[in-house]
N, C-alpha and C positions, 0 to 999 in steps of 0.2 A: 208643220205637224209631223210627228213621227209615226210611221207605220211599223208594226212589228207583229210577231206571233205572240198572242197574249200569254200562251203557256210557256214561252221561252224567250223573254226579252233579251236582246243582244246589246252589248255596250256600244255607244256611239263612237264613230271614227272621225277624227278631225284631220283635215289637210290644211296646213298653214300656208300663208302667203309666201313665206320664205322658201318653203319646199317647192313652190311653183317657180320661183326665180332660179332654182338650181338647174332647170332644164336649159340646155344651151341652145343657141340660135339655130344650129344645124339641125338638131332633133326637131325643133319646132317647125322649121320649114318642111322637113320631110313629112311630119305629121299632117301639115296643111295640104300638101300636094297629094298625099296618099289617101286622104279622107274620102274624096269622091269615088275612088276605086273601091275602097272598103264598103262604102254605102251601096254602090252598085252591086257588089258581090252579095251583100246581105239581102238586097232586094230580089236578086235572082234566086237566092236560096229560099226565101219566103214563097216566091212564086212556084218554085219546084215543089216545095212542101205542100202548098195548097193544091197543086195539080195532082200530087200523089194521093192526098186525102180525098179529093173528088173522085179519083179513079177507084179508090177502095170503097167509097160510098156506093158508087154505081155497081161494083162487084157484089156487095152485100144485097143491094136492092134486087139485082138480077137473080141471085141465089134464092132469096126469099120468095120472089114471084114464081120461080120454077118449082120450089118445094110446095107452095100453095096450090099450084096447078096440078101437081102430081098426087099430093097426099091430103090436100084440104087445109083450111085456115086454122085448124085446131091441132095439127100434128106436132108432136114433141120435137121433131127435128128442126123446127123453126126457132127454138129457144136460143141455140148457139149463134146463128147469124144475127138475130135480133139483139143479142147482147153485144156482139161486135159493132153493129151499126150504132147502137145507143152510146157506146164508148166513144166512137168517132164524133158523134154529134156533141157529146160532152166536151171533147177536146177542142172543138172549134167554137164552143160557146152557144150552140143552139140547144139550150137546156130544156125548153118546152118540148121539142121534138124528141130529145133524149128520154124524157120522162114518159112521153106517150108510148115509146117503144118499150120502156121498162115496164109500164103498166100492162102492156100486151104480153110481155114475157112472164109477168107475174100471173096473169090469168091462165096462160098455158101451163104453168107450173102447178096451179091449183087443179086444173083438169087432169093432169097426169098423175099428181101425187097427193092431192087433197089440200084443203085450206089450212091445215095445221102443219104442213111439212117444214122442216128446218131449212131445206134448200132454198126457200124463198127469202131468207134473212139477208143474204148479200144483195139481192135485188132491191129490197126495201131500203137497205143502207145507202145504196147509190141514189135512190130517189130522194132520201133525206138530204144528202149532200147537195143535190141540185135544188131542192126546195129552199134550203138556206141561202144558196147563192142567188136565187131569184127573189129572196125575201118573202117567200110564200110560207109564212110561219104556221098558218092554220093546217096546211098539208103536212108540214113537218110534225106538228103535234099529232095528227092522225096516224102518220106512219110510225112514229115512236110507239104510239099506243098499239098499232098493229103488231109490232115486234113483241110487246108485252103479251098480247093476246095469244100469239103463237106459243110462247113458252108456258103460258097459263093452261092452254087447252091440249097441247101435245102430251100424251101420256108418257112419252119417253123422257120428258124434261125433268131435271132434278130440281130440288128446292133451291139450290144455289143458283141455277140458271134463271129460275123465276125471280129470285131476289136481285140478281144482277141486272136483268132486263128492267125491273122496276127502278133500280138505282140509276140506270142510264136515262130512263125517262125523267127521273127526279133532277138529274144534272142537266138535262135539256131544259127543264123549267128554269133552273138557275141561269142558264145561258140566254134563254129567250127573255128573261128579266131585263137584260141589257139591249136586246135587239128590237123588241116590240115598243109600241107607244108607251109613254109614261103612265097613262091611266090604267094600263094592263099589268103593271109591275106587281102590285099587291096580290092580284089574282093568281099569278104564277107562283108566288110564295105560298099562297093558300093551298094550291094544288100540290105543291111539294110537301107540305105538312100532312095533307091527307094521305099521300102516297107513303110517307114514312110511317104513319100510324099503321097502314096495311102491312108494310114490311115487318114492323115489330111484331104484329100479331102472327104472321106466318112463321117468323124466326122463332118466336117463343113456342109455338105449337110443334115445330120440327125439332128444335134443339133443347128446349127447356129453359126456364127463366134464369137459372144459375149456371148454364153451360158456358165455357170459355168461348164457344163459337158466337155467343151473343155480344161479345165485347165490341166488335166493329160497329154493330148496329146501335148499341147503347151510346157509343161515342158520337155517332151521327146525331143522335137525339140530344146529347149534351151541347153539341155545336149549334143545333137548331135553336136552343134556348138563348145562346149568345146572339144569334141572328135576330131573334125577337127583340132583344134588348136594343140592338143597334137600329132596327127599323123604327121602334117607338121613340128613340132619341133623335131620329133624323129631323132636321130643322126646316125642311122644305115640304113640298106637297106629298112626298112619300110618307113622311111622318104623319101628316094629316090623314092620308088614306089608311095607314096602319092604325091610327087612333080609331077611325070609324069602323074598320073591318076586323080589328083584333081586340083593342082595349074595350071598346063599348060592349061587345057581346061577352067577353071573357072576364072583364073587370079584374085583371091581374096587373099589378104594378111591374114596370120593366125590371127592377132589381129582383123581384120575386122569380122571374124566369131564370135569371142567372143563378139564383140559389137552387132552383130545380136542377140546373145543369150540374152544379156542385154535388147535389145529392146523387145524381146519376154516376158521376165520377167516383164517388165513395162506394156505390154499388159495384162498379167495375173492380175496385180494389178488393172488395170482399170476395169476388169471384176469382181473381188472380191469386189471392192468398190460399185458396183451396188447392192450388196446383203445386204448391211447394217449390215454385220457381223463384229463387231469390232475386235474380236480376229483373224478372218481370215485375216482382213486387216493388223493387226500387223504382222502376219506371212508373208504376201506378202511384207511388208516393210523389213523384215529380208532378204528374198530372193533378193530383190532389192539391199540391202546393200551388200549381198554376191557377186553379179556380179560386183558391183562397186569395191569391194575389189580385185577381180580377175583382173579388168582393171586398178587397181592402182589409182582410183579416190578418191579424198579427200571427195567427197560427201557421201561416205559410212558411215562416222560418223553421218551425218544428218539422214540417213535412220535408223540406229540403235537407235538413240535417239527418233526418231518418233515412232519406234516400241515399245520402252519402255513406252512412253506416252499412246499409244493405248492399250497395255497390262493392264496398270493401269486403264484406262477407262473401259476395259472389265471385271474388277474385280479381277485381279491378285494382290497378295500382293507384297509389296516392296521386301520381301525376295525371293519370287518365281522369280521375275523379275531379281534380282541381281544374283541368282543362275544360271538362264538360260544363262545369258550373261557372266557368269564365266566359261562356258563349251565350250572351243574352239572346233572346228570341222574342218576337212579337207574340203576344198571347191573345186568344188561345191558339195552340198548335193545331193545324188543320187535319192532322191524321194521327191515329193512335199507333205508337211503336212499342214493341215489347223489349227491345234491347237498346243499349246506348249506341251501338254501332249503326243501327238502323236510323236512329234519330239524327246522328251526325251526318250520315250519308245523305239524308234528305236535305239537310241544311246546305251541305256542300253542293248538291245538285242545283240549288237555287242561287248559287253564286256566293255563298258564305265564305269569308276568308278570315282565318284566325292565326295571329302570330303571337306566340307566348312572350310575355314581358319578363323583365328581371324582377327581383324581389321588391325593388322600390319603384318600378314602372308599371303602368297599366299595359295590358296586352293591346295589340292593334286589332281592331275588330271591324270588319265590314259585314253587315247583316245580309248582304246579297240583295236579291230582287224581291220587293214586296209589291204584288199586283192587287190593287184595290178592286172591289167588286163593282162599284158604281159611283157616279159623281155624288150621289146622295148618301153613300155608305163608305166614306173615305178611309175609315179605319177598320173595315171588315175585309178580310182576304177574299179574293175572287175564287169561288169554287171552280174546280176543274171542269172543263166541258165534257160531254159524253165522248167516249173513245172514238165514235164515228166522226166527230168533229174536232179531233185533236189538233188539226192544222188550221182551224178556223182563224182567219186573220182579222184582227180588231184594231182600230185606231187607238193608240195610247199616248198620253203625255208622260214625259219622264222628268223627275226632279231628283237631283243628287243632293243629299242633306247630311250635314255634320251636326252632332248633338251629344249631349251628356245624358247618360242613364243614371238616375239617382238611386239610392239604396232601396227605395220603396217601389222601384219599377216605373217611375214616371220621368218625364223630361219637360224642360221649359226652354223657351226661346231658341228653338233649333235654328241653325244657320244654313240657309239654302246656298249651295255652291254654284249650281248651274241648273238650267232647265231647258227642255225642248218641247214646245217652242220657248224661246227666250222672251217671255212676256210676263206680266205681273200675275195673272190669274193662276197659272200652274204653281208658281212659287208660293202664293198664298194658300192654295189648296194643299200642297205638299207639307208646308209648315204646320197648318192646322191639323192635318191628319196625324203627323208624328206626335204633336202635343196631346192628341186624344188617345194615343195608344198606351197600353200597359205592357211592359216587358217583363220577362223572367229576368230578374236582376243578376248581376255578378255576385256570386255567393262564394266566399272563401273563408276557410277556417270555420268559425262559429258565428259569422255575421255577414250581412250584406255589405258590399262596397260600391262606391260610386265608380262608374266607368266613363272616362272623358274621351272625346274625339272619336266616338263611334260614328260610323257612316252607314248609309242605306241608299239604295237606288229605288225610288218610289215611283210606281207606274199607276196610272188610272185612266179610264175611258172618259174623254171630254163629254160635256153635255151636248146632246144632239140639237 
């Protein structure tokens, strides 16, 4: 099984048997005889490091005892040594003791500065990181909600800070969706929906319904409609839970949610057009085309052609426009971009590689790393974790796939080239996922064109 950082999967590295044979016998013998020395040196280094940590722990304990004796157990001077001691316990893996000290540090901060102070945020964030490492998801939930409480109640906090704290909590729900028991998954999604509704209300009250500042929140709502579709189409127990908890009370067909997302994308375009920003309008036309593609509407072609014309009007060269529309992407795109450069930069950051072809040849396209959200949602991109947990490590399977993207954004019979682990199930899952995906197709001139030999590195968390 492959372990990686879910937010930044790295390509696998292979060492061939032939490369091992290239080591000569002399080097091999030197390695064998030197190994016990190296191991002994490493062991001594570990012992020395452990002794040093123990000494530091005793120093902090002594300092805390002296301060308590002189100033009492609630004095603010205790905060700094408590922080240092909790960091040490975190480093050595004693997370329960670390969080006990962090909790005391939090109480002292409340006494000194009040329960709404911003200075408690870094303390709570450390507690959350330890909660997740201990798989104490209930405490992590409470602590994320505590951060939201601080930004909600502190009179100095801005609307943007409140919305950001709410969005972090929402992305925690998306992350916990994978970490918690299966029976709790749909509840996390329900909580994320409620939170987004609250965010939309706050944003509309602060910015106005037709403000450009509403666009990021509107697009989150459009993506949520796609997630509803994928949940309801899931063929395992997640789909059954979604049917009971979403379809039964709401009585909305899955495709209707996607059409709601399309309506939201059209609302975004109306807002963008008020700004007289031609390139932003071109990008809005691209997103409009994307949702039309997802809905299987022939009008998608009209949107992409209109976007091309607007990009040209905005000063983009014919080659820039041709290259952009020769870069297929899995739909829907998970973030809203206002410029072509931003969209391409995000693709490249995910490992996208594009080599322009000749007039008679297809370009060479590697769509980069696609990380699926869950084993039950193989064709839905995994939402980013909250910033606090950006380095959260999650076990992922990897499947490298070659396939053809046809002119309507679909693919059939993808060819699995390799997988880690090299077993049947990842290959089946990866192949099924790519067949379920809809792509923004290669669009050149006035029509869609088939793209052959596209590749993708597909990652997904295995079933627990």
